[in-house]
C-alpha positions in Angstrom: 103.0 78.4 102.2 100.3 77.8 104.7 96.7 78.9 104.4 97.0 82.0 106.5 99.9 83.2 104.6 98.1 82.4 101.4 95.0 84.3 102.5 97.0 87.3 103.7 99.0 87.5 100.3 95.8 87.5 98.3 94.4 90.3 100.6 97.6 92.2 100.2 97.5 92.0 96.4 93.8 93.2 96.6 94.7 96.3 98.7 97.6 97.2 96.5 95.2 97.5 93.6 92.4 99.2 95.5 94.1 102.4 96.8 95.2 105.6 95.2 96.2 109.1 96.0 93.9 112.1 96.4 92.5 113.1 93.0 90.7 116.3 94.3 92.5 119.6 93.5 90.7 121.6 96.2 92.7 123.7 98.6 94.4 122.0 101.5 92.3 122.6 104.9 95.6 122.6 106.8 99.0 123.7 105.8 102.0 123.4 108.1 104.6 124.8 105.5 104.3 128.6 105.9 106.2 129.2 102.6 108.8 131.5 104.2 111.3 128.9 105.4 109.2 128.3 108.6 106.6 125.6 109.7 103.8 125.7 112.2 102.7 122.8 114.3 101.0 120.5 114.0 102.8 119.3 110.9 99.9 116.6 110.6 96.7 117.9 112.0 95.1 114.3 111.9 94.9 111.3 114.0 98.3 109.6 113.2 98.7 108.3 116.7 102.0 107.2 118.3 104.0 108.1 115.2 107.4 106.6 114.5 109.7 108.0 111.8 113.1 107.4 110.1 115.3 108.8 107.5 116.7 106.6 104.6 118.8 108.7 102.3 117.1 111.9 101.4 113.5 110.5 102.1 111.8 110.6 105.6 109.2 107.9 106.5 106.5 107.5 109.2 104.0 105.1 110.3 101.4 105.1 113.2 98.9 103.2 115.2 95.7 102.3 113.4 93.8 100.2 116.1 90.7 98.5 114.7 90.6 100.3 111.3 91.5 98.4 108.2 93.7 98.7 106.2 96.0 99.5 109.0 99.6 100.9 109.6 99.3 104.0 107.4 102.6 104.7 105.3 103.7 108.4 105.0 106.7 109.9 103.4 108.2 113.4 103.1 111.3 115.0 101.7 111.5 117.8 104.3 109.7 116.4 107.6 106.9 119.0 107.2 105.1 118.1 103.8 103.8 114.6 104.3 102.1 112.3 101.7 100.1 109.2 102.6 101.3 106.4 100.1 99.6 103.4 101.3 99.2 100.9 104.3 101.3 98.2 105.3 98.7 95.9 106.8 95.8 95.1 104.3 93.5 93.3 106.9 94.1 92.6 110.6 95.0 89.2 111.8 93.4 86.9 113.0 91.1 87.6 110.1 88.0 86.3 111.9 88.5 88.3 115.0 88.8 91.6 113.1 85.9 90.8 110.9 83.8 92.8 113.5 84.9 96.2 114.9 87.4 95.7 117.8 87.3 99.2 119.3 90.5 100.3 120.9 92.2 96.9 120.0 94.3 95.9 117.1 97.4 97.8 116.0 98.8 99.8 118.8 102.0 101.9 118.9 104.4 100.5 116.0 108.2 100.9 115.5 109.5 101.7 111.9 113.2 100.7 111.3 115.5 100.3 108.2 117.9 97.5 108.7 119.8 95.0 106.6 118.6 96.7 103.3 115.0 96.6 104.1 112.2 98.2 106.0 110.9 96.8 109.3 107.7 97.4 111.4 107.4 95.9 114.7 103.8 96.3 115.9 101.8 95.2 118.9 98.4 93.8 119.3 97.8 93.9 123.0 95.6 90.7 123.0 98.0 88.6 120.8 101.5 89.9 120.9 104.3 91.5 118.9 104.2 91.1 115.1 106.9 91.7 112.5 106.6 92.6 108.9 109.1 93.6 106.4 109.4 95.3 102.9 112.0 96.0 100.3 110.2 99.1 99.3 108.5 101.3 101.7 105.2 101.4 99.8 105.2 97.7 99.6 104.5 94.9 99.3 104.9 94.1 102.9 105.2 90.6 104.2 102.5 88.8 106.2 102.7 89.5 109.8 105.0 87.1 111.8 104.1 86.7 115.5 107.4 87.2 117.1 106.4 87.3 120.8 103.1 85.8 121.7 101.2 87.2 125.0 98.7 89.5 126.3 99.6 93.0 127.4 103.0 92.9 125.5 103.1 96.3 123.7 105.2 99.1 122.2 108.0 97.1 120.8 111.3 98.7 119.8 114.3 96.7 118.4 118.0 97.4 118.6 120.7 95.7 116.5 123.9 96.2 118.4 127.3 96.6 117.0 128.4 93.1 118.0 125.6 91.5 115.8 123.3 90.8 118.7 119.7 92.0 118.5 117.2 93.0 121.3 113.7 93.9 121.7 112.5 96.4 124.4 108.9 96.7 125.2 106.2 98.0 127.7 103.3 96.5 129.3 99.5 97.2 129.1 98.0 96.6 132.7 94.5 96.0 131.2 95.9 92.7 129.9 99.1 91.8 131.7 98.1 93.3 135.1 101.3 95.2 135.2 102.7 98.5 133.5 104.9 101.4 134.1 107.9 99.3 133.2 110.0 98.4 130.2 111.3 94.9 129.5 114.4 93.8 127.6 114.6 90.7 125.7 117.3 89.1 123.3 116.0 88.1 119.8 117.5 86.6 116.7 118.9 89.1 114.2 116.4 88.3 111.6 113.4 88.8 114.2 112.3 85.4 113.6 112.4 84.2 117.2 113.1 85.4 120.7 116.1 83.9 122.6 115.0 84.3 126.1 111.8 83.3 128.0 111.1 86.3 130.2 113.5 89.1 129.6 114.5 91.7 132.2 112.9 94.8 133.5 115.6 97.4 132.8 113.6 100.6 133.7 110.9 100.5 136.2 108.8 103.7 136.5 107.3 102.3 139.8 110.8 103.1 141.3 110.8 106.7 140.0 109.2 109.6 141.9 105.9 110.7 140.4 106.1 108.3 137.3 103.1 106.5 135.9 102.1 105.0 132.7 105.7 104.7 131.3 105.3 103.3 127.8 105.9 103.9 124.1 109.8 103.4 124.2 112.1 104.0 121.2 115.7 102.5 121.4 118.8 104.1 120.2 122.5 103.9 120.5 124.5 107.2 120.3 127.9 108.5 121.4 128.6 105.5 123.5 125.3 105.4 125.4 122.2 103.3 124.9 119.1 105.6 125.0 115.6 104.9 125.6 113.0 107.7 124.6 109.8 107.0 126.5 106.7 108.8 127.5 105.2 108.9 130.8 102.2 110.5 132.7 99.5 109.8 130.2 98.4 110.9 126.8 96.7 114.1 127.6 98.8 115.2 130.6 102.2 113.5 130.2 105.9 114.3 129.3 108.8 113.0 127.4 111.6 111.3 129.2 114.9 109.9 128.1 117.0 107.0 129.8 120.6 106.3 129.3 123.2 103.7 130.2 126.6 102.5 129.1 125.5 98.9 129.2 122.4 97.8 127.3 121.1 96.1 130.5 121.5 99.2 132.6 121.4 100.7 135.1 119.5 103.6 133.3 119.8 107.1 134.4 116.5 109.1 133.8 115.7 112.7 132.7 112.6 114.6 131.5 113.6 116.3 128.4 110.3 117.8 127.3 107.1 118.9 129.0 104.2 121.3 128.3 105.6 124.2 130.3 103.9 127.4 129.2 103.1 126.1 125.6 99.6 125.5 124.5 100.5 121.9 123.4 99.3 119.4 126.3 100.9 116.0 126.9 103.8 116.3 124.3 105.3 113.0 124.1 105.8 109.6 122.4 107.4 109.5 119.1 110.7 109.4 117.2 114.3 111.0 117.1 115.8 111.3 113.8 118.5 113.3 112.2 118.4 115.4 108.9 121.2 115.1 106.3 123.2 118.0 108.0 123.2 116.2 111.3 120.7 118.5 112.9 118.4 116.6 115.4 114.6 116.5 115.3 111.9 114.8 117.3 108.2 113.9 116.2 105.5 113.5 118.9 101.9 113.6 119.3 99.4 115.9 121.0 96.0 114.3 122.1 93.3 116.7 120.8 90.4 114.6 121.8 87.9 114.7 119.0 90.8 115.4 116.4 92.7 112.5 117.6 96.6 112.4 118.3 98.0 114.9 115.9 101.6 115.0 115.0 104.1 117.7 116.0 107.8 118.3 115.1 110.4 119.8 117.5 113.9 120.8 117.1 116.4 119.0 119.3 120.0 119.5 120.6 122.2 117.7 122.9 123.6 119.1 126.2 126.0 117.0 128.2 124.9 113.7 126.3 121.2 114.4 127.0 118.8 115.4 124.4 116.8 118.7 124.9 113.6 118.8 122.8 111.8 122.0 121.9 112.5 125.2 123.3 114.6 125.3 126.5 113.3 128.6 127.8 114.7 128.4 131.3 118.0 126.7 130.7 116.9 123.6 132.6 117.7 121.0 129.9 113.7 120.5 129.7 112.3 121.9 126.5 108.8 122.8 125.7 106.9 122.4 122.3 107.3 125.1 119.7 104.4 126.6 117.7 106.6 127.8 114.9 110.2 127.1 113.8 112.5 127.2 110.9 112.0 124.2 108.7 114.5 121.3 109.0 115.6 121.6 105.4 116.0 124.7 103.6 114.4 125.1 100.1 111.2 124.9 98.3 109.3 121.7 98.5 105.9 120.8 97.0 103.1 121.6 99.5 101.6 118.1 100.5 99.3 116.9 103.1 97.8 113.4 103.6 94.8 112.9 101.2 91.4 113.9 102.3 88.7 114.5 99.5 88.0 111.9 96.7 86.4 112.6 93.5 86.1 108.8 92.9 87.4 109.3 89.4 90.3 106.8 89.9 89.6 103.1 89.7 91.1 102.9 93.4 89.8 104.1 96.6 91.9 106.9 98.0 94.5 105.8 100.7 92.7 108.1 103.3 89.8 105.7 103.4 89.7 103.0 106.1 87.0 100.6 107.1 85.7 100.1 110.5 86.8 96.3 110.5 88.4 93.9 108.0 86.7 94.8 104.7 85.0 92.9 101.8 85.5 93.6 98.3 81.8 93.4 97.5 80.9 96.3 99.8 81.7 98.9 97.1 82.5 99.4 93.4 84.4 102.2 91.5 83.5 100.6 88.1 79.7 100.1 88.2 79.2 103.7 87.6 82.2 105.7 86.2 83.3 108.5 88.2 81.3 107.5 91.2 81.6 105.4 94.4 78.8 102.7 94.5 78.3 101.7 98.3 76.3 98.4 98.3 73.7 98.3 101.1 75.1 95.8 103.8 72.9 93.8 106.0 74.5 94.0 109.4 73.6 91.8 112.3 74.7 94.1 114.9 72.8 97.1 113.4 69.7 95.0 113.3 70.2 94.0 116.9 71.5 97.1 118.5 69.9 99.8 116.4 73.2 101.6 116.0 76.3 101.8 113.9 78.9 101.3 116.7 79.7 97.8 115.7 79.0 98.0 112.0 82.1 97.0 109.9 81.2 98.5 106.6 81.7 102.1 107.5 83.9 103.9 105.2 85.8 106.4 107.4 88.8 108.7 107.4 90.5 111.0 109.9 89.5 114.6 110.6 92.2 116.7 108.8 92.1 120.1 110.5 90.5 122.2 113.3 87.9 123.7 110.8 86.8 122.3 107.5 83.8 121.6 105.4 82.7 118.2 103.8 80.4 118.1 100.9 79.1 115.0 99.3 76.5 114.3 96.7 74.3 111.0 96.7 72.0 109.4 94.3 69.5 107.4 96.4 67.3 106.0 93.5 68.2 102.4 94.2 67.7 102.2 98.1 64.8 100.0 99.1 62.5 100.0 102.2 64.5 99.6 105.2 67.7 100.9 103.9 69.7 104.0 105.0 72.6 105.9 103.8 74.4 109.1 104.6 77.2 111.3 105.7 78.6 110.5 109.2 80.5 112.0 112.1 81.4 108.8 114.1 82.8 108.4 117.7 81.6 107.6 121.1 78.6 109.9 120.3 77.8 110.1 116.6 75.5 111.9 114.2 74.7 111.4 110.6 72.6 113.1 107.9 71.1 111.1 105.1 68.2 109.0 103.7 65.9 106.5 105.1 63.8 104.6 102.6 60.5 103.1 103.8 57.4 101.5 102.1 55.9 105.1 101.3 59.2 106.6 99.8 62.1 108.2 101.2 62.8 110.9 103.8 65.8 113.0 104.6 66.8 112.6 108.2 69.2 113.7 110.9 70.1 110.9 113.4 72.0 110.8 116.6 73.4 108.3 118.9 74.8 109.2 122.4 77.0 106.9 124.2 77.2 104.6 121.3 79.5 102.2 122.9 76.8 101.4 125.6 74.5 100.2 122.8 72.3 103.4 122.6 69.4 103.4 120.2 69.6 105.9 117.3 67.2 108.8 117.7 65.9 110.7 114.7 66.1 114.4 115.5 64.7 115.7 112.3 62.9 114.2 109.0 61.8 115.6 105.8 59.8 113.8 103.1 62.0 113.5 99.9 60.6 113.8 96.3 64.2 113.8 94.9 66.5 111.0 94.6 69.7 113.3 94.1 70.8 115.3 96.9 73.8 117.1 98.4 74.8 116.8 102.1 77.3 118.8 104.0 78.8 119.2 107.4 80.7 122.2 108.6 83.3 121.5 111.4 84.6 124.3 113.6 86.9 124.7 116.7 86.2 121.9 119.2 84.7 119.7 116.8 81.4 121.6 116.6 79.6 120.1 113.6 76.5 121.6 111.8 74.8 119.3 109.2 72.9 120.7 106.1 71.5 119.6 102.9 70.8 120.9 99.4 68.3 119.9 96.7 69.8 121.9 94.0 73.6 121.4 94.8 73.7 125.2 95.5 71.7 126.5 98.4 72.2 124.6 101.6 69.8 124.5 104.6 71.0 123.5 108.2 69.2 120.6 109.6 68.9 120.4 113.5 71.3 121.9 116.0 75.0 121.6 116.0 76.7 118.5 117.3 80.0 118.2 119.0 82.1 115.5 117.6 83.5 112.9 120.0 86.5 110.8 120.0 86.3 107.0 119.9 88.2 104.4 121.9 92.0 105.6 121.7 91.1 107.3 118.4 89.8 110.7 117.3 86.4 111.0 115.7 86.1 109.7 112.2 84.0 111.0 109.2 82.7 109.2 106.2 80.0 107.3 104.4 77.8 104.3 105.0 74.9 102.4 103.5 73.0 99.7 105.5 69.6 97.8 105.3 67.7 94.7 105.8 68.3 92.8 102.8 71.6 94.0 101.3 70.5 94.0 97.7 70.6 97.7 96.9 73.0 100.6 96.8 73.7 104.2 96.9 75.9 106.1 94.4 78.3 108.8 95.8 79.5 111.4 93.2 82.4 112.8 95.4 83.6 113.6 98.8 85.0 117.1 99.1 87.0 118.5 102.0 87.3 122.3 101.8 88.3 125.2 104.0 85.8 126.5 106.5 
C-alpha cells in the first residue's frame, strides 16, 4: 500500500465515523410525494447537480457532482424514485490532498457516472484538471476504494462506461474547452474490463456536435445498450437553455443517428437535461435530469419515459412529435405507501456524528470541530485562515461548514454561545455564493457586537462590509434567516430565543461557481485558539 492510498484509507475511515443522518424531527420544507399516488417535481429541490441513478434489485441509487466540497460524491437511495435519503459520501477528501486543502471553486468532482457491474458498485468521476478517476464498493454506503486515475489528462470530462456482451469494455467521455481547447464532441475509448487501464491512446470521436445543426456544448453522456442499439443520452445547448438528445447506432463505433427527445416546450422547467435512464421493476421507463435554478442550484426532476420506433420519448409529448416536455406532476413510478423522506437538512447535534448534509468548503481537518466537547452541541473551533487575513473575505476560506438550499422557501434558526470568542474572532450564520452575507458576532478588545456583513462579488476579492452593528451584553443569542422565492433572504436575531428582530435589508442569495448558494456556519479569527458552541441548526417551513 503506497502512502497516498494509506492516507486516503485513514481519511475514509474517519469520514465513515463522522457522519450521521438527520436527527431533527422538524417538518420537511419540501415534499415531492403528494400522498395520493402522485409526485411533484422537483423530486429533490436541492443542488444535486448532474445526477446519475441506477436500480439494483428493489432499491434505487443516485450520486451527483460535488465540485470543490468535501466530502464529495453524495450517496442517495430510494425505494420509489421519489422519496430520497442521503446515506453518505463516496469521497471523504478530494485528491490530490494538497491541491484541495484550499477551495478550488468550480473544480474538483464534475459529472459522475454510477454503475453496478460484476457484483459491485462503480463510480467513474472526472476532475477537469487531472482526468478520470474510478472508485468501487461492495455496498453502496461504503466503504469505497481509494480513487484510481484511469485516464489522465486536462479537459477529459463526463465519463460513462459500457461493458459489452462480448466481454469488451469501453469508456465514452466529453471535453471541457476551458482545459482541452475542444468541446461539443464525444470520444470513445476501449478500456480493460476491470477499469484499471485504457487500451488505446487517443480514442475516436464518434459523435461530433460541431457537425450537427444548432448544436453547442454537447456533453454529459450516458451510455446504454438496448434492443439491439447502442444509445448515448447526452444534453446539449447549455445548462440553463439546453435540451436532452439521444444518439443511437447498431455498432458501438457508429455512425450514430441523433434526435432531440426532451426540451422545455411550454413547461416552466428551463434547460431540462443531463441525467439517467432507468427501469422500474415492472419494466416502466423513467428519466432523472436537472434544472438549473441559479441560487438553488441544479435541482433534480423525474420524468416518465416511453419508447416510440426505438427512440425514447421523455416527459409529456403534447404534440406527438416524439419530443417530450417536463411534467410538473405525475403518477408515482411505484404504487403503494412509502416512508416520506428527503435529504437531511437540520441538525440538533445530539449525535456523535455530523449529519451527512454537511460539507466543508475544501478538504477538512478533524480539529476544526467537536461534537463531544460539549454534549448535544457543535463546537466550532476558530480557525486562523491566511486567505481571510489577506483578502478580508470568506471566499477562499476552507473551514466553512455548508449545506445545500433545500427548498424554494424555508427558515433557518441556529443558537450560538459566543462566550469563548476572543478579540479578532468572528462567528455566524452564512448565506454563501458569488455574493454572500452573514449575521453573527465580532469580538474586539472592548467586547462583542452583533453584525450583519456583506461581500459583493466575492470571487473578485471584495472586502467585507459591515452593514449593521449592535453592541452585545449577552453571550447567548439566536440567529435566523428567512428565505423566500428567488433566494430573497432576510436575517434576524433574538436575545431571548423567542422574539426576532430583522437586521438590515433583505439580501438575494447568489449562486457560486457551477453550484447553487450554500448556507451554514463558520468561526474564524486571528489566533485560532478559541471557539463557538452551536446548540442546533433547524430548517423549517417558511
